[in-house]
Backbone as JSON Lines, residues from 0, in Angstrom:
{"i":0,"aa":"M","n":[-317.86,-88.4,-1.12],"ca":[-316.51,-88.28,-0.62],"c":[-315.53,-88.44,-1.77]}
{"i":1,"aa":"T","n":[-314.54,-87.56,-1.86],"ca":[-313.54,-87.65,-2.91],"c":[-312.3,-88.34,-2.38]}
{"i":2,"aa":"T","n":[-311.6,-89.01,-3.26],"ca":[-310.37,-89.7,-2.88],"c":[-309.19,-88.82,-3.2]}
{"i":3,"aa":"D","n":[-308.28,-88.7,-2.27],"ca":[-307.05,-87.95,-2.49],"c":[-306.07,-88.87,-3.2]}
{"i":4,"aa":"V","n":[-305.91,-88.66,-4.5],"ca":[-305.06,-89.53,-5.32],"c":[-303.62,-89.53,-4.83]}
{"i":5,"aa":"S","n":[-303.18,-88.44,-4.24],"ca":[-301.79,-88.37,-3.81],"c":[-301.49,-89.33,-2.66]}
{"i":6,"aa":"T","n":[-302.51,-89.79,-1.95],"ca":[-302.28,-90.69,-0.83],"c":[-302.66,-92.12,-1.14]}
{"i":7,"aa":"T","n":[-303.17,-92.37,-2.34],"ca":[-303.54,-93.73,-2.71],"c":[-302.88,-94.07,-4.04]}
{"i":8,"aa":"P","n":[-301.72,-94.72,-4.0],"ca":[-300.99,-95.02,-5.23],"c":[-301.8,-95.76,-6.29]}
{"i":9,"aa":"A","n":[-302.61,-96.71,-5.88],"ca":[-303.4,-97.46,-6.86],"c":[-304.33,-96.53,-7.62]}
{"i":10,"aa":"A","n":[-304.91,-95.56,-6.93],"ca":[-305.8,-94.61,-7.59],"c":[-305.04,-93.75,-8.58]}
{"i":11,"aa":"F","n":[-303.81,-93.37,-8.24],"ca":[-303.01,-92.58,-9.17],"c":[-302.77,-93.36,-10.46]}
{"i":12,"aa":"W","n":[-302.37,-94.62,-10.35],"ca":[-302.09,-95.4,-11.55],"c":[-303.34,-95.6,-12.38]}
{"i":13,"aa":"D","n":[-304.5,-95.63,-11.74],"ca":[-305.75,-95.75,-12.48],"c":[-306.06,-94.49,-13.3]}
{"i":14,"aa":"T","n":[-305.51,-93.36,-12.89],"ca":[-305.77,-92.1,-13.59],"c":[-304.55,-91.58,-14.35]}
{"i":15,"aa":"V","n":[-303.56,-92.43,-14.53],"ca":[-302.31,-91.98,-15.15],"c":[-302.52,-91.49,-16.59]}
{"i":16,"aa":"A","n":[-303.47,-92.05,-17.3],"ca":[-303.71,-91.6,-18.69],"c":[-304.1,-90.13,-18.71]}
{"i":17,"aa":"E","n":[-304.98,-89.72,-17.82],"ca":[-305.39,-88.32,-17.76],"c":[-304.22,-87.44,-17.32]}
{"i":18,"aa":"H","n":[-303.47,-87.91,-16.36],"ca":[-302.32,-87.16,-15.86],"c":[-301.27,-86.95,-16.96]}
{"i":19,"aa":"V","n":[-300.93,-88.02,-17.65],"ca":[-299.93,-87.92,-18.72],"c":[-300.46,-87.04,-19.85]}
{"i":20,"aa":"G","n":[-301.7,-87.2,-20.2],"ca":[-302.3,-86.37,-21.23],"c":[-302.25,-84.89,-20.88]}
{"i":21,"aa":"A","n":[-302.49,-84.57,-19.62],"ca":[-302.44,-83.18,-19.17],"c":[-301.03,-82.61,-19.26]}
{"i":22,"aa":"Q","n":[-300.02,-83.46,-19.18],"ca":[-298.64,-83.01,-19.31],"c":[-298.22,-82.92,-20.77]}
{"i":23,"aa":"V","n":[-298.59,-83.93,-21.56],"ca":[-298.09,-84.07,-22.93],"c":[-298.8,-83.14,-23.91]}
{"i":24,"aa":"T","n":[-300.1,-83.02,-23.82],"ca":[-300.85,-82.24,-24.81],"c":[-300.34,-80.81,-24.94]}
{"i":25,"aa":"P","n":[-300.2,-80.05,-23.85],"ca":[-299.68,-78.69,-24.01],"c":[-298.2,-78.68,-24.41]}
{"i":26,"aa":"A","n":[-297.45,-79.68,-23.97],"ca":[-296.01,-79.72,-24.27],"c":[-295.75,-79.96,-25.76]}
{"i":27,"aa":"M","n":[-296.68,-80.56,-26.45],"ca":[-296.5,-80.82,-27.88],"c":[-296.4,-79.52,-28.68]}
{"i":28,"aa":"K","n":[-296.89,-78.43,-28.12],"ca":[-296.83,-77.14,-28.8],"c":[-295.53,-76.4,-28.51]}
{"i":29,"aa":"L","n":[-294.72,-76.97,-27.62],"ca":[-293.46,-76.34,-27.23],"c":[-292.31,-76.86,-28.08]}
{"i":30,"aa":"G","n":[-291.23,-76.14,-28.06],"ca":[-290.02,-76.59,-28.74],"c":[-289.32,-77.69,-27.95]}
{"i":31,"aa":"H","n":[-288.36,-78.3,-28.6],"ca":[-287.62,-79.43,-28.01],"c":[-287.02,-79.07,-26.65]}
{"i":32,"aa":"H","n":[-286.38,-77.93,-26.58],"ca":[-285.72,-77.52,-25.33],"c":[-286.74,-77.34,-24.19]}
{"i":33,"aa":"A","n":[-287.88,-76.77,-24.48],"ca":[-288.9,-76.54,-23.46],"c":[-289.57,-77.83,-23.0]}
{"i":34,"aa":"R","n":[-289.51,-78.86,-23.83],"ca":[-290.11,-80.15,-23.48],"c":[-289.25,-80.97,-22.53]}
{"i":35,"aa":"R","n":[-287.97,-80.67,-22.45],"ca":[-287.05,-81.51,-21.68],"c":[-287.47,-81.76,-20.24]}
{"i":36,"aa":"P","n":[-287.93,-80.76,-19.49],"ca":[-288.34,-81.06,-18.1],"c":[-289.52,-82.03,-18.02]}
{"i":37,"aa":"I","n":[-290.42,-81.94,-18.98],"ca":[-291.57,-82.84,-18.99],"c":[-291.13,-84.24,-19.36]}
{"i":38,"aa":"V","n":[-290.23,-84.35,-20.33],"ca":[-289.7,-85.67,-20.71],"c":[-288.97,-86.3,-19.53]}
{"i":39,"aa":"T","n":[-288.17,-85.51,-18.84],"ca":[-287.46,-86.02,-17.66],"c":[-288.44,-86.51,-16.61]}
{"i":40,"aa":"Y","n":[-289.47,-85.72,-16.37],"ca":[-290.51,-86.12,-15.41],"c":[-291.14,-87.44,-15.83]}
{"i":41,"aa":"L","n":[-291.48,-87.58,-17.12],"ca":[-292.12,-88.8,-17.58],"c":[-291.17,-90.0,-17.49]}
{"i":42,"aa":"R","n":[-289.88,-89.79,-17.74],"ca":[-288.91,-90.88,-17.56],"c":[-288.89,-91.34,-16.1]}
{"i":43,"aa":"D","n":[-288.84,-90.36,-15.2],"ca":[-288.85,-90.7,-13.77],"c":[-290.14,-91.41,-13.37]}
{"i":44,"aa":"L","n":[-291.27,-90.92,-13.88],"ca":[-292.56,-91.54,-13.6],"c":[-292.61,-92.97,-14.12]}
{"i":45,"aa":"E","n":[-292.05,-93.18,-15.3],"ca":[-292.04,-94.54,-15.86],"c":[-291.17,-95.46,-15.0]}
{"i":46,"aa":"G","n":[-290.05,-94.96,-14.53],"ca":[-289.2,-95.77,-13.64],"c":[-289.95,-96.17,-12.38]}
{"i":47,"aa":"I","n":[-290.69,-95.23,-11.8],"ca":[-291.48,-95.54,-10.61],"c":[-292.56,-96.55,-10.95]}
{"i":48,"aa":"A","n":[-293.21,-96.36,-12.07],"ca":[-294.27,-97.29,-12.49],"c":[-293.72,-98.7,-12.68]}
{"i":49,"aa":"R","n":[-292.54,-98.81,-13.26],"ca":[-291.95,-100.13,-13.46],"c":[-291.63,-100.83,-12.14]}
{"i":50,"aa":"R","n":[-291.39,-100.05,-11.09],"ca":[-291.11,-100.64,-9.78],"c":[-292.37,-100.9,-8.97]}
{"i":51,"aa":"E","n":[-293.36,-100.01,-9.08],"ca":[-294.46,-100.02,-8.12],"c":[-295.83,-100.35,-8.69]}
{"i":52,"aa":"C","n":[-296.0,-100.2,-9.95],"ca":[-297.34,-100.34,-10.55],"c":[-297.54,-101.75,-11.08]}
{"i":53,"aa":"D","n":[-298.72,-102.28,-10.88],"ca":[-299.02,-103.61,-11.4],"c":[-299.91,-103.56,-12.64]}
{"i":54,"aa":"N","n":[-299.91,-102.4,-13.3],"ca":[-300.74,-102.19,-14.49],"c":[-299.85,-101.89,-15.69]}
{"i":55,"aa":"R","n":[-299.71,-102.86,-16.56],"ca":[-298.86,-102.71,-17.75],"c":[-299.31,-101.54,-18.62]}
{"i":56,"aa":"Q","n":[-300.6,-101.31,-18.69],"ca":[-301.12,-100.22,-19.52],"c":[-300.62,-98.87,-19.04]}
{"i":57,"aa":"A","n":[-300.49,-98.68,-17.73],"ca":[-299.98,-97.4,-17.19],"c":[-298.58,-97.14,-17.71]}
{"i":58,"aa":"I","n":[-297.75,-98.16,-17.72],"ca":[-296.37,-98.02,-18.2],"c":[-296.37,-97.68,-19.7]}
{"i":59,"aa":"Q","n":[-297.22,-98.33,-20.45],"ca":[-297.3,-98.06,-21.88],"c":[-297.78,-96.64,-22.16]}
{"i":60,"aa":"I","n":[-298.7,-96.15,-21.36],"ca":[-299.21,-94.79,-21.54],"c":[-298.1,-93.77,-21.3]}
{"i":61,"aa":"I","n":[-297.33,-93.98,-20.23],"ca":[-296.23,-93.07,-19.93],"c":[-295.19,-93.1,-21.04]}
{"i":62,"aa":"A","n":[-294.82,-94.29,-21.49],"ca":[-293.84,-94.43,-22.57],"c":[-294.35,-93.77,-23.85]}
{"i":63,"aa":"S","n":[-295.63,-93.92,-24.14],"ca":[-296.2,-93.29,-25.33],"c":[-296.14,-91.77,-25.24]}
{"i":64,"aa":"G","n":[-296.4,-91.24,-24.06],"ca":[-296.3,-89.8,-23.86],"c":[-294.89,-89.3,-24.14]}
{"i":65,"aa":"R","n":[-293.89,-90.04,-23.64],"ca":[-292.49,-89.67,-23.89],"c":[-292.2,-89.7,-25.38]}
{"i":66,"aa":"H","n":[-292.67,-90.72,-26.05],"ca":[-292.41,-90.86,-27.49],"c":[-293.07,-89.73,-28.27]}
{"i":67,"aa":"L","n":[-294.28,-89.34,-27.87],"ca":[-294.95,-88.23,-28.55],"c":[-294.15,-86.93,-28.43]}
{"i":68,"aa":"L","n":[-293.4,-86.81,-27.34],"ca":[-292.58,-85.61,-27.14],"c":[-291.18,-85.75,-27.73]}
{"i":69,"aa":"G","n":[-290.96,-86.85,-28.45],"ca":[-289.7,-87.02,-29.16],"c":[-288.64,-87.79,-28.41]}
{"i":70,"aa":"D","n":[-288.96,-88.34,-27.26],"ca":[-287.98,-89.09,-26.46],"c":[-288.01,-90.56,-26.88]}
{"i":71,"aa":"R","n":[-286.92,-91.01,-27.43],"ca":[-286.83,-92.4,-27.88],"c":[-285.93,-93.24,-26.98]}
{"i":72,"aa":"S","n":[-285.49,-92.67,-25.85],"ca":[-284.6,-93.4,-24.96],"c":[-285.37,-94.51,-24.24]}
{"i":73,"aa":"Q","n":[-284.62,-95.49,-23.77],"ca":[-285.19,-96.6,-23.02],"c":[-285.06,-96.32,-21.54]}
{"i":74,"aa":"V","n":[-286.11,-96.59,-20.8],"ca":[-286.04,-96.51,-19.35],"c":[-285.56,-97.88,-18.89]}
{"i":75,"aa":"E","n":[-284.49,-97.87,-18.13],"ca":[-283.88,-99.12,-17.7],"c":[-284.86,-99.99,-16.93]}
{"i":76,"aa":"P","n":[-284.87,-101.27,-17.25],"ca":[-285.7,-102.19,-16.46],"c":[-285.16,-102.28,-15.03]}
{"i":77,"aa":"V","n":[-286.06,-102.39,-14.12],"ca":[-285.72,-102.61,-12.73],"c":[-286.56,-103.79,-12.24]}
{"i":78,"aa":"D","n":[-286.27,-104.25,-11.08],"ca":[-287.07,-105.34,-10.54],"c":[-288.45,-104.83,-10.19]}
{"i":79,"aa":"G","n":[-289.42,-105.32,-10.89],"ca":[-290.82,-104.93,-10.67],"c":[-291.7,-105.84,-11.48]}
{"i":80,"aa":"P","n":[-293.0,-105.71,-11.31],"ca":[-293.91,-106.63,-11.99],"c":[-293.83,-106.57,-13.51]}
{"i":81,"aa":"F","n":[-293.57,-105.4,-14.08],"ca":[-293.48,-105.27,-15.54],"c":[-292.18,-104.6,-15.93]}
{"i":82,"aa":"S","n":[-291.11,-105.01,-15.33],"ca":[-289.82,-104.34,-15.53],"c":[-289.26,-104.54,-16.92]}
{"i":83,"aa":"R","n":[-289.77,-105.44,-17.67],"ca":[-289.19,-105.7,-18.99],"c":[-290.16,-105.4,-20.13]}
{"i":84,"aa":"T","n":[-291.1,-104.48,-19.89],"ca":[-292.05,-104.13,-20.96],"c":[-291.49,-103.06,-21.83]}
């Protein structure tokens, strides 16, 4: 039986490294302008992770993906388990 990651948030956060890698690796070959939608997506994903995820490593992976694409902005801390990482 396979698990539908879209319906189990904990499973998604467990696979976030593969998900971010699938977004970032091809985007690294694109120009700055073409990367913007992916960077925006990763910023949004990091914000969600800071609110909902209890895995600090997931947040670090998302932030690293953004940095690899040239995004040095800070995602605002929110109330969450790792809001200040």
